[in-house]
Structure formats: structure tokens, C-alpha cells
C-alpha positions in Angstrom: -17.3 -7.5 -10.7 -18.5 -4.0 -11.4 -15.4 -2.2 -10.1 -13.2 -4.0 -12.7 -15.7 -3.3 -15.5 -15.3 0.4 -14.8 -11.5 0.2 -15.4 -9.6 0.0 -18.7 -8.7 -3.6 -19.7 -5.0 -2.9 -19.1 -2.6 -0.3 -17.9 1.1 0.5 -18.2 3.4 0.3 -15.2 6.4 2.6 -15.8 9.9 2.8 -14.3 12.8 0.5 -13.4 11.8 0.1 -9.7 8.1 -0.5 -10.5 8.7 -3.1 -13.1 11.3 -4.9 -11.0 9.0 -4.9 -8.0 6.2 -6.3 -10.3 8.3 -9.2 -11.4 9.6 -9.9 -7.9 6.3 -9.7 -6.0 3.2 -9.0 -8.0 0.9 -8.8 -4.9 -1.9 -7.5 -7.1 -1.8 -10.7 -9.1 -1.5 -8.8 -12.4 -1.3 -10.6 -15.7 1.9 -9.3 -17.4 1.3 -9.1 -21.1 4.6 -7.7 -22.3 7.5 -5.5 -21.4 8.6 -2.5 -23.6 12.2 -1.2 -23.6 13.5 2.0 -25.1 16.3 1.0 -27.5 18.6 3.7 -26.0 18.3 2.1 -22.6 18.5 -1.6 -23.4 22.2 -1.9 -22.2 21.4 -0.3 -18.8 22.5 -2.8 -16.2 19.3 -2.6 -14.2 17.1 -3.0 -17.3 19.3 -6.0 -18.3 18.6 -7.5 -14.9 14.9 -7.0 -15.4 15.0 -8.7 -18.8 16.7 -11.7 -17.3 13.9 -12.0 -14.8 11.4 -11.7 -17.6 13.1 -14.4 -19.6 13.0 -16.8 -16.6 9.2 -16.1 -16.3 8.6 -16.5 -20.0 7.4 -12.9 -20.3 7.8 -11.4 -23.8 9.5 -8.0 -24.3 10.1 -5.7 -27.2 12.9 -3.2 -27.8 11.5 0.0 -29.5 12.9 3.1 -31.1 12.1 6.4 -29.4 9.5 7.2 -31.9 7.7 3.8 -31.6 8.0 3.9 -27.8 6.3 7.3 -27.7 3.7 6.6 -30.4 2.6 3.1 -29.3 2.7 3.6 -25.6 2.1 7.4 -25.3 4.6 7.5 -22.5 7.5 10.0 -22.1 10.7 7.9 -22.3 12.5 10.0 -19.7 9.5 9.8 -17.3 9.3 6.0 -17.6 13.1 5.5 -17.4 12.9 3.7 -20.7 10.9 0.7 -19.5 7.3 -0.2 -18.9 5.0 -3.2 -18.6 1.6 -3.7 -20.1 -0.4 -5.4 -17.4 -3.9 -6.2 -16.2 -5.4 -4.2 -13.3 -4.3 -4.6 -9.7 -6.5 -7.3 -8.0 -7.5 -6.6 -4.4 -6.7 -9.4 -1.9 -9.6 -11.1 -0.1 -9.5 -10.3 3.6 -11.3 -13.5 4.5 -8.7 -15.6 2.7 -5.9 -13.7 4.5 -7.5 -14.3 7.9 -7.9 -18.0 7.2 -4.2 -18.4 7.4 -3.4 -18.3 11.2 0.3 -19.4 10.9 1.7 -15.9 11.6 0.9 -14.8 15.1 2.5 -11.4 14.5 0.2 -10.3 11.6 0.1 -6.5 11.1 -2.5 -4.6 9.1 -3.0 -0.9 8.4 -6.6 0.4 8.0 -7.1 3.7 6.1 -10.3 5.6 6.9 -10.9 8.4 4.4 -7.5 8.8 2.8 -8.2 10.2 -0.6 -5.0 12.0 -1.6 -3.0 9.9 -4.0 0.4 11.3 -2.8 -0.4 10.4 0.8 -1.7 6.9 -0.2 1.5 6.3 -2.2 3.7 7.4 0.7 1.8 5.1 3.1 2.2 2.2 0.8 5.9 2.7 0.8 6.0 2.6 4.6 3.8 -0.5 4.7 6.3 -2.2 2.4 9.4 -0.9 4.3 8.2 -2.0 7.7 6.8 -5.4 6.8 3.1 -4.9 7.3 0.9 -7.6 5.8 -1.3 -5.2 3.9 -3.7 -2.2 3.8 -7.4 -2.3 4.3 -9.3 0.5 2.4 -13.1 1.1 2.1 -14.8 0.8 -1.3 -15.9 4.5 -1.0 -14.2 7.7 0.1 -10.8 6.3 -0.5 -8.1 6.7 -3.1 -8.3 3.9 -5.7 -5.4 1.8 -6.7 -4.1 2.9 -10.1 -1.0 3.9 -12.0 -0.8 7.2 -10.3 -0.7 5.5 -6.9 1.9 3.1 -8.2 4.0 6.0 -9.3 3.5 7.8 -5.9 4.6 4.6 -4.1 7.8 4.4 -6.2 6.6 1.0 -7.4 6.2 -0.6 -3.9 2.5 -1.0 -4.6 3.4 -4.2 -6.4 4.8 -5.5 -3.2 1.8 -4.7 -0.9 -1.5 -6.5 -0.5 -4.5 -4.1 -0.6 -7.8 -5.3 0.9 -10.8 -3.4 -0.3 -13.9 -3.9 1.8 -17.5 -2.6 1.8 -17.7 -1.7 5.4 -14.8 -0.9 7.7 -16.9 -1.3 10.9 -17.9 -4.8 10.0 -14.3 -5.6 9.0 -13.2 -4.5 12.5 -15.7 -6.9 14.0 -14.2 -9.7 11.8 -10.7 -8.8 12.8 -11.6 -8.8 16.5 -13.2 -12.2 16.1 -9.9 -13.5 14.8 -8.0 -12.1 17.8 -6.7 -8.8 16.3 -6.1 -5.9 18.7 -7.3 -2.7 17.2 -5.3 0.5 17.6 -7.1 3.8 16.7 -5.1 6.9 16.2 -6.1 10.4 17.4 -4.6 13.9 17.4 -7.3 15.2 19.6 -7.9 14.8 23.4 -10.7 12.4 24.0 -12.5 13.4 27.2 -14.2 10.0 27.6 -11.2 7.8 26.8 -7.5 7.8 27.7 -5.1 8.2 24.8 -1.8 6.3 25.1 1.5 7.9 23.9 3.1 6.0 21.1 6.4 5.9 22.9 4.7 4.1 25.9 2.5 1.7 24.0 3.1 -2.0 24.2 1.5 -3.5 21.2 -0.5 -6.8 21.2 -0.3 -9.0 18.2 -1.9 -9.7 15.8 -3.0 -6.1 15.3 -4.5 -3.5 13.0 -3.7 0.2 13.2 -6.3 2.7 11.9 -5.3 6.0 10.3 -7.7 8.7 9.3 -7.6 11.9 7.1 -5.5 14.8 8.4 -8.5 17.0 9.2 -11.2 14.6 10.3 -9.2 11.7 11.7 -10.9 8.4 12.1 -14.6 8.2 12.4 -16.4 8.1 15.7 -17.6 4.6 15.0 -14.1 3.3 14.4 -12.8 5.2 17.4 -15.4 3.6 19.6 -14.5 0.1 18.3 -10.8 0.6 18.9 -9.3 -1.4 21.8 -6.8 1.4 22.4 -6.3 4.9 21.2 -2.7 6.1 20.5 -1.1 9.3 19.3 2.4 10.6 18.4 3.6 13.0 21.0 5.1 16.2 19.7 5.6 19.8 20.7 2.7 22.3 21.0 3.7 24.3 18.0 2.1 21.9 15.5 -1.4 20.3 15.7 -0.7 17.3 13.5 1.6 15.6 11.1 1.0 14.8 7.4 -0.8 11.4 7.5 1.9 9.6 5.4 4.6 10.9 7.9 2.5 9.7 10.8 2.1 6.3 9.1 5.9 6.0 8.8 6.5 6.7 12.5 3.7 4.4 13.7 4.6 1.5 11.4 8.2 1.8 12.4 7.3 1.6 16.1 5.1 -1.4 15.6 7.6 -3.3 13.5 10.4 -2.6 16.0 8.4 -4.2 18.8 7.5 -7.1 16.6 11.1 -7.8 15.8 12.2 -7.5 19.4 9.7 -10.1 20.5 10.7 -12.7 17.9 
């Protein structure tokens, strides 16, 4: 596929949490070529635990001097916590394959419309992982891409989250609706033509997808019109809106709490 051809053939995932998450989850179906350990950190208990996982999975690793670690990998040992993995690129999950599995009636998805900031994207990924959402749908264009910077911003939780990349969000909503998903759009503005529900009063229907848009534009008019219900986070009048990653955390927590109560 063209998008993969535009990437480098491999990348490095840095840090204890990122590498551990990679070995435990690997939602991006990465090929793990090798692990590299800074000699000064090889006796670290957390790194020893990672190496035990690598041995069980038949993944090779090398212990390097500080000079070799810096020269070969071009990575600051302190920044990487003395461990990194050479891996293939993250592979996006196929939304149609995901939808073909109807065993989980409480499926929960997050849709991002126009989130381009890497820091926000990483923070949102952390919330998706923390609150047991099944994955994130992003558009092919006008969206932050999945790369090592996003991995770092997510504190490694990217490796535990499925990302679905689609060509057209509107058509994807139609597909989700045909599979029985209830679509919740979010808005910080008053819609004259439609009622907006307060998050604290919303009773969520499952399976569901929640749409979040950029801080300034929100979600597009087309996606707003296709939403089954519009919701917002009530707050005082002194602030117009929250940072989108903060909003994601509040919304996903609320959804997950209802899902757990109804189990």
C-alpha cells in the first residue's frame, strides 16, 4: 500500500513502558526485529522482566556499551531509559474485520475528526487504553499519523490500542449504523436545530461510537447531522471548552462506567 511505502522500513520504540506494552499487546502487529539494551541498565529489574518476555517469544536482544548504543541507534540513552526495540511500522486494523466479530455487544469506539496535534492524539490514546475502548477510528487525511512521536506521547499505550484508518468518516458512520452502533457526536456549541444532552444525564446505548473533533472547529456538520445524539460536558461559563484530550478522558470514563454497571 502506498502509505506504507512512504514510511521508513523500520523504526525504534523507546522506553521501558513502550517496549513492555509492545511485547504484551502489539495491537499494531509489528514485527519485532530485536531489542537493544544499554549495558549500564541491564540489571534494572523492569528491563530484566522485559528480557524474560523476549526470551519466551524468541526475540533476539543485544546489550550495548553507551558508545555503541548512541552510535548505532542514534538515541539518547537517558531519553530511551536504556532500552529500545527495532520494529516494523504500526499496522492499522481493518474496520470491516473488527465489525465482523459480533460477540461483544458492548463494543465501544472513538472517532477522531480533525485531530492533528500529536500531544493530544497521544493523550487520547492513553484514555482509550485506560477505559477499555476497542479502538480509535481516524481519517486518512487531516489527522495525526501513527508514528514514534505519537507512541512517545501516549507513554507506550499505542501498542495496546487498535487504530482504524479509513478513507471516509461519513461512510464509516453509515457502516457502523448498519451494524447497530449508536453514534454520539460531541459539541461545545448550542445547536438551534437539535437538542444537546448533558453528559451527566446521558444513558448510553451499546454498541456505540463517540465522535470528537478539534478544539476550534469541533466535528464536521456532516458528522453532526449523522449523529444519533449530541452530547456535551457541562461546565461553568468561565471557559468555552476543554482541551480535546481532557474531554476524551471525561467522556470515555463516563461511557466505560455505564458499560461496567450494566454487565
